[in-house]
C-alpha positions in Angstrom: 62.6 -24.2 9.4 61.7 -20.6 9.7 60.1 -19.5 13.0 58.0 -16.4 13.2 58.0 -14.1 16.2 54.8 -13.3 18.1 54.5 -9.9 16.4 54.9 -11.4 12.9 52.3 -14.1 13.6 49.9 -11.4 14.9 50.3 -9.3 11.8 49.8 -12.3 9.5 46.6 -13.3 11.3 45.3 -9.7 11.1 46.1 -9.5 7.4 44.4 -12.9 6.7 41.3 -11.8 8.5 41.1 -8.6 6.5 41.5 -10.3 3.2 38.5 -12.5 3.6 35.7 -10.6 1.7 32.8 -12.7 3.0 33.7 -12.1 6.7 33.3 -8.4 6.7 29.6 -8.0 5.8 27.7 -9.2 8.8 24.9 -6.8 9.7 22.0 -7.9 11.8 19.9 -5.1 10.5 19.9 -6.4 6.9 20.4 -10.2 7.3 16.7 -10.8 6.4 17.2 -9.1 3.1 20.7 -10.0 1.9 21.3 -13.5 3.2 22.3 -15.8 0.2 20.6 -19.2 -0.1 22.6 -22.1 1.0 24.6 -24.0 -1.6 22.5 -27.2 -1.3 19.2 -25.5 -1.2 18.1 -24.6 2.3 14.5 -25.7 3.0 13.9 -22.8 5.3 15.1 -20.3 2.7 12.9 -21.9 0.0 9.9 -21.9 2.4 10.5 -18.2 3.1 10.7 -17.4 -0.6 7.4 -19.2 -1.2 5.7 -17.3 1.6 7.1 -14.0 0.2 5.9 -14.9 -3.3 2.5 -15.9 -2.0 2.0 -12.7 0.0 3.2 -10.6 -3.0 0.7 -12.3 -5.3 -2.2 -11.8 -2.8 -1.4 -8.1 -2.4 -1.2 -7.6 -6.2 -4.5 -9.3 -6.7 -6.1 -7.3 -3.9 -4.8 -4.0 -5.3 -6.0 -4.8 -8.9 -9.3 -6.4 -8.2 -10.4 -5.5 -4.7 -9.2 -1.9 -4.2 -11.2 -0.5 -7.2 -14.4 -1.9 -5.8 -13.8 -0.6 -2.3 -12.3 2.8 -3.0 -13.8 5.8 -4.8 -12.3 7.1 -8.0 -10.6 9.9 -6.1 -9.1 7.6 -3.5 -8.0 5.0 -6.1 -6.2 7.8 -8.0 -4.5 8.8 -4.7 -3.5 5.2 -4.1 -2.0 5.0 -7.6 0.0 8.2 -7.0 1.3 7.0 -3.7 2.3 3.6 -5.2 4.3 5.5 -7.8 6.0 7.4 -5.0 6.8 4.1 -3.3 9.0 3.2 -6.3 11.2 6.3 -5.4 11.3 5.0 -1.8 12.6 1.7 -3.0 15.4 3.4 -4.9 16.4 5.5 -1.9 16.3 2.5 0.4 18.6 0.8 -2.1 21.3 3.5 -1.9 20.7 4.7 1.7 19.5 1.7 3.7 21.8 -0.8 2.0 24.8 1.2 0.6 24.9 4.1 3.1 24.6 6.9 0.5 22.1 9.5 1.7 20.8 11.3 -1.3 18.9 14.6 -0.9 18.5 15.1 -4.6 16.3 12.4 -5.9 13.7 14.9 -6.8 15.9 15.8 -9.9 15.7 12.2 -11.2 12.0 12.1 -10.4 11.3 15.3 -12.4 13.5 14.2 -15.3 11.4 11.1 -15.8 8.2 13.2 -15.5 9.4 15.8 -18.0 10.3 13.1 -20.5 6.8 11.6 -20.5 5.2 15.1 -20.2 7.0 16.2 -23.4 5.6 13.2 -25.3 2.1 13.8 -24.0 2.3 17.5 -25.0 3.2 16.4 -28.5 -0.1 14.4 -29.0 -1.4 17.1 -31.3 -2.6 17.3 -34.9 0.2 17.5 -37.4 1.8 20.9 -37.8 0.7 22.1 -34.3 3.0 22.7 -31.4 2.1 22.9 -27.6 0.1 26.0 -26.8 2.4 27.5 -24.3 5.0 28.3 -26.9 2.8 31.0 -28.4 3.0 32.9 -25.1 6.7 33.4 -25.5 6.7 34.1 -29.3 8.1 30.6 -30.2 6.8 29.5 -33.6 9.0 26.4 -34.2 9.4 23.4 -32.0 12.8 23.3 -30.3 15.1 20.6 -31.7 15.3 18.5 -28.6 11.5 18.0 -28.5 11.4 16.1 -31.8 12.6 12.7 -30.5 9.8 12.7 -28.0 7.2 12.2 -30.7 8.2 8.5 -30.5 6.8 6.7 -27.5 9.6 4.0 -27.5 12.2 6.7 -27.4 10.3 8.4 -24.5 10.0 5.1 -22.6 13.8 4.6 -22.9 14.4 8.3 -22.0 12.3 8.0 -18.8 14.8 5.3 -17.5 18.0 6.3 -19.3 18.2 10.1 -18.8 18.0 10.0 -15.0 20.3 7.0 -14.8 23.0 8.7 -17.0 22.8 11.9 -15.0 23.1 10.0 -11.8 26.0 7.8 -13.1 27.9 10.9 -14.2 27.3 12.7 -11.0 28.0 9.6 -8.9 31.2 8.8 -10.7 32.6 12.4 -10.2 31.7 12.3 -6.5 32.5 8.7 -5.6 35.8 8.7 -7.6 37.1 11.4 -5.2 35.9 9.3 -2.2 33.4 11.9 -1.1 30.9 10.3 1.1 28.7 10.8 4.2 27.3 14.3 4.8 29.4 15.7 2.0 27.8 13.4 -0.5 24.3 14.5 0.8 25.3 18.2 0.5 26.4 17.7 -3.1 23.2 16.0 -4.1 21.2 18.8 -2.5 23.3 21.4 -4.3 22.6 19.5 -7.6 18.9 19.8 -6.8 19.1 23.5 -6.4 21.0 23.9 -9.7 18.5 21.9 -11.7 15.6 23.6 -9.9 16.8 27.1 -10.9 17.7 26.0 -14.4 14.3 24.5 -15.2 12.6 27.5 -13.6 14.3 29.8 -16.0 13.5 27.9 -19.2 10.2 29.6 -20.1 10.6 29.5 -23.8 11.7 25.9 -23.9 9.7 24.0 -21.3 7.3 26.6 -19.8 9.5 27.4 -16.9 7.8 27.6 -13.5 4.4 26.6 -14.9 5.7 23.3 -16.0 4.0 20.9 -18.5 0.3 20.3 -17.9 -3.1 20.0 -19.7 -2.3 16.5 -21.2 -5.0 15.2 -23.5 -4.3 11.9 -25.1 -2.0 8.8 -24.9 -2.1 6.2 -27.6 -5.1 8.0 -29.0 -7.1 7.6 -25.8 -8.2 10.4 -23.4 -5.9 10.4 -20.4 -8.7 11.6 -18.2 -11.1 8.7 -19.0 -11.9 6.1 -16.4 -10.5 3.3 -18.6 -7.2 5.1 -19.1 -6.9 5.9 -15.4 -7.5 2.3 -14.4 -5.0 1.1 -16.9 -2.4 3.5 -15.5 -3.2 2.4 -12.0 -2.7 -1.3 -12.9 0.6 -0.4 -14.7 1.7 1.4 -11.5 1.0 -1.7 -9.4 2.9 -3.9 -11.7 5.8 -1.4 -11.8 6.0 -1.4 -8.0 6.2 -5.2 -8.1 8.9 -5.2 -10.7 10.9 -2.5 -8.8 10.6 -4.5 -5.6 11.8 -7.7 -7.3 14.7 -5.8 -8.9 15.8 -4.4 -5.5 15.3 -7.8 -3.9 17.5 -9.4 -6.4 20.2 -6.7 -6.1 20.3 -6.9 -2.3 20.6 -10.7 -2.3 23.7 -12.8 -2.6 27.2 -11.5 -2.9 26.3 -8.2 -4.5 23.9 -7.4 -1.6 26.6 -8.4 0.9 29.1 -6.1 -0.7 26.6 -3.2 -0.6 26.1 -3.7 3.1 29.8 -4.0 3.6 30.3 -0.7 1.8 27.7 0.9 4.1 29.3 -0.5 7.3 33.0 -0.2 6.5 34.0 1.0 3.1 37.8 1.2 3.7 37.8 -2.4 4.7 36.0 -3.4 1.5 38.6 -1.5 -0.5 41.4 -3.2 1.4 39.8 -6.6 0.7 40.2 -6.2 -3.0 36.8 -4.8 -4.0 36.4 -1.4 -5.7 33.4 0.4 -4.1 33.3 3.0 -6.9 31.7 0.7 -9.4 29.2 -0.7 -7.0 28.2 2.8 -5.7 27.8 4.3 -9.2 25.8 1.3 -10.4 23.4 1.4 -7.4 23.0 5.2 -7.7 22.2 4.9 -11.4 19.6 2.1 -10.7 18.1 4.2 -7.9 17.8 7.2 -10.2 16.2 5.1 -13.0 13.6 3.9 -10.5 12.9 7.6 -9.6 12.5 8.4 -13.3 9.9 5.7 -13.7 8.1 6.9 -10.6 8.1 10.5 -11.9 6.6 9.4 -15.3 3.8 7.4 -13.6 3.1 10.2 -11.1 3.0 12.8 -13.9 0.5 10.7 -15.9 -1.8 10.4 -12.8 -1.6 14.0 -11.6 -1.6 15.7 -15.0 1.3 18.0 -14.3 5.1 18.1 -13.9 6.9 21.3 -12.9 10.2 22.3 -11.3 8.5 22.0 -7.9 9.3 18.3 -8.1 13.0 19.3 -7.9 12.5 21.4 -4.8 14.7 20.5 -1.8 11.8 19.8 0.6 10.3 17.1 -1.7 13.6 15.3 -1.9 13.9 15.4 1.9 10.4 14.1 2.2 11.4 11.1 0.1 14.0 10.2 2.7 11.4 10.6 5.5 9.3 7.9 3.9 12.1 5.4 4.1 13.0 6.5 7.6 9.4 6.0 8.8 9.1 2.6 7.1 12.5 1.4 8.2 15.9 1.5 6.5 17.3 -1.7 4.9 13.8 -3.0 4.5 12.2 -3.0 1.0 8.8 -3.7 2.5 9.4 -0.8 5.0 10.2 1.6 2.1 6.9 0.9 0.4 5.0 0.9 3.6 6.5 4.2 4.7 5.7 5.9 1.4 2.1 4.8 1.5 1.5 5.6 5.2 3.1 9.0 5.2 1.4 10.2 2.1 -2.0 8.9 3.1 -1.6 10.5 6.5 -0.6 13.7 4.9 -3.7 13.6 2.6 -6.1 12.7 5.4 -4.7 15.3 7.9 -4.8 18.1 5.3 -8.4 17.3 4.5 -9.6 17.1 8.1 -7.3 19.7 9.7 -6.4 22.1 6.9 -5.0 24.8 9.2 -3.0 22.7 11.6 -2.2 19.5 9.7 1.5 20.4 9.5 1.8 20.2 13.2 0.4 16.7 13.2 2.9 15.7 10.4 5.8 17.2 12.4 4.7 15.3 15.5 4.6 12.1 13.5 8.1 12.6 12.3 9.3 13.4 15.8 7.6 10.3 17.1 9.4 8.1 14.6 12.8 9.7 15.3 12.5 9.5 19.1 10.5 6.3 19.6 11.0 4.3 16.4 14.6 5.1 15.2 14.6 2.0 13.1 11.2 2.7 11.6 8.1 0.6 11.8 9.6 -2.5 10.3 12.6 -2.2 12.6 10.3 -1.9 15.6 8.4 -5.0 14.6 11.6 -7.0 14.2 12.9 -6.0 17.7 10.5 -4.6 20.2 7.5 -6.0 18.5 8.9 -9.5 18.6 9.9 -9.2 22.2 6.5 -7.8 23.1 4.8 -10.8 21.5 7.1 -13.3 23.4 6.4 -11.4 26.6 2.6 -11.6 26.0 2.8 -15.3 25.3 4.8 -16.0 28.4 2.4 -14.0 30.5 -0.6 -15.8 29.1 1.0 -19.2 29.7 1.8 -18.2 33.3 -1.8 -17.1 33.9 -3.1 -20.4 32.4 -0.8 -22.4 34.7 -1.6 -20.5 37.9 -5.4 -19.9 37.4 -7.8 -22.2 39.3 -9.5 -25.0 37.4 
């Protein structure tokens, strides 16, 4: 019988603990999102899913049927734009909150989706005509890469596929070399600067700094009509729901646990037998595809897409939405995008000269007082405050005279 020394037994126990994939992913911050249902069907989990589905249905019905009767046309259009931006926030939360990849270049993918749809809208002209801006630069024939965008099915695929392919290529080159952390963020920001300068200089091909604007029709209908605006708004609401469900599905079960494990301790995940490269590239591509969809919907509602969408400040602002709402919380990502953008709109309307100071103060408040965002505060301090208030009320009830 072979006996092992104390050192050998210790090494074997350490190796055994490291080779158990499911033991390395515990993260209290994301348990509410990534916990897999029990094998036999947990009643509490089923009840939670039913509550979540019920709340989601109520919110969708309220946005589609109640919001148009309460809000003016201008405010409803703003809500539709901000809902489109919340799709970007969901994608960023997927890669930053769950996978730990802080991207400062999502404006590129947002703009690529917007340009894809913008090119299709600019081609809604009588046969033989080309977009009017070409004549300003002496272009008489439509560039070859514009022709596929005559087809709406091709455009719909391009809105999703082009950003996803660009992100997958960039992500593979970066992740394969095990570049992560702040270096990954710097590379994504450098990519934003490259695309911004490139699109700015393409006057003869895509109207350069002016971008694509003055859209007229879609499916033969006026894009500025109230019926089309409402249809786009409803489409945006449904797109947000589908994006949320996709992210909810990806962050649940084993796949979601591995994403959290990559965020918390990537070397240990690699040592446990998983290859983080494939997971990170896939998640980055999905996040970019969501940004492309958001860019297309935002372009349709604003009526313009330009290289300004690729500017570095806009990409940083996207990250701020997620930070305000709360990382590793899909609800927080949507909530943060809506709150920050509505606050920005209202402050700029009422305080046009000093609204930036209010916005800066809001961000400082979140960083210093709410480091985990609004949803994180509700989970921790908010819950403790509620318990404290209940105990205080019970104490008063027990000690007060009859």
